[in-house]
C-alpha positions in Angstrom: 78.4 215.5 -18.5 77.6 215.2 -22.0 76.4 211.9 -23.8 76.3 211.1 -27.5 73.1 209.3 -28.3 72.9 207.3 -31.5 69.6 205.4 -32.4 68.2 205.1 -35.7 64.7 204.6 -34.4 63.4 208.4 -34.1 60.9 207.7 -31.4 63.1 205.7 -29.2 66.0 207.9 -29.7 63.6 211.0 -28.6 62.5 208.9 -25.4 65.8 208.1 -24.6 67.3 211.8 -25.1 64.2 213.0 -22.9 65.0 210.2 -20.3 68.7 211.4 -20.1 67.7 215.1 -20.3 65.2 214.7 -17.3 68.2 213.2 -15.3 70.1 216.3 -15.9 72.5 214.9 -18.8 73.4 217.0 -21.7 72.8 215.1 -24.9 73.6 215.0 -28.3 71.6 213.1 -31.1 72.5 211.1 -33.8 70.4 209.2 -36.0 73.2 206.9 -37.8 76.5 205.6 -37.2 77.8 208.1 -39.6 76.3 211.1 -37.7 77.7 209.5 -34.3 81.4 209.5 -36.0 80.9 213.1 -36.8 79.8 213.9 -33.3 82.3 211.9 -31.6 85.0 213.6 -33.9 84.1 216.9 -33.1 82.5 217.0 -29.6 83.9 215.8 -26.3 81.6 213.4 -24.7 81.9 211.6 -21.3 79.8 208.8 -22.8 78.7 207.1 -26.0 75.2 205.6 -26.0 74.6 203.7 -29.3 72.3 201.3 -30.9 74.5 198.5 -32.4 72.4 197.9 -35.6 72.0 200.8 -37.7 72.2 201.5 -41.5 75.7 202.4 -42.9 78.1 202.5 -39.8 77.3 200.5 -37.1 77.5 201.3 -33.5 80.5 198.7 -33.0 82.1 200.1 -36.5 82.2 203.4 -34.6 83.6 201.9 -31.4 86.3 200.2 -33.2 87.4 203.3 -35.4 87.9 205.1 -31.9 89.5 202.4 -30.0 92.0 201.7 -33.0 93.0 205.6 -32.6 93.5 205.0 -28.9 90.2 206.7 -27.6 89.2 205.2 -24.2 85.5 206.9 -23.9 83.1 204.5 -22.3 80.2 203.0 -24.7 76.9 202.0 -23.8 75.5 199.6 -26.7 72.0 199.1 -26.8 70.8 196.2 -29.0 68.6 193.3 -29.7 71.4 191.6 -31.5 72.0 187.9 -31.3 73.9 186.6 -28.2 76.9 185.8 -30.0 77.3 189.5 -31.1 76.7 190.9 -27.7 79.0 188.5 -26.1 82.0 189.6 -28.2 81.1 193.2 -27.5 80.9 192.5 -23.5 84.6 191.4 -23.7 85.5 194.9 -24.6 87.3 197.1 -22.2 84.7 200.2 -21.0 81.7 198.8 -23.1 78.6 198.1 -21.4 75.6 196.1 -23.3 72.2 196.5 -22.4 69.7 194.4 -24.3 66.5 195.5 -25.8 63.8 195.9 -24.5 65.1 197.5 -21.4 63.3 199.8 -18.9 63.9 203.4 -18.1 65.3 202.4 -14.8 68.0 200.1 -16.6 69.1 203.0 -18.9 69.5 205.4 -16.3 71.2 202.8 -14.0 73.5 201.8 -17.1 74.5 205.5 -17.7 75.0 206.4 -14.3 77.6 203.5 -13.7 79.4 204.3 -17.0 79.7 207.6 -16.1 80.8 207.1 -12.6 83.5 204.5 -13.8 84.9 207.1 -15.9 85.5 209.3 -13.2 87.4 206.9 -11.1 
């Protein structure tokens, strides 16, 4: 399983990538929404894990671009954004929202659920 991971905070991105790799997941990293967009356009991924608030394109901008093109890849959005933004995202099909701060167990469980639901 390949996962695209976008997070502009370098240290958090590295910690998340290491955690996912330790769980046996292939991770392609992006430091911005623009990099994420390029990855998702050129690489087949089973899941996109993305921060919401990033410079340039945000995680939900990339989500909207691909949904409008008919892409159904599941998204796990990690964010500390206000509740009203999170609530709107949680209503999207095949989108899971995980609030920051979260634990290692919480991110692994959310990724595992999203990947499992995509296999059904």
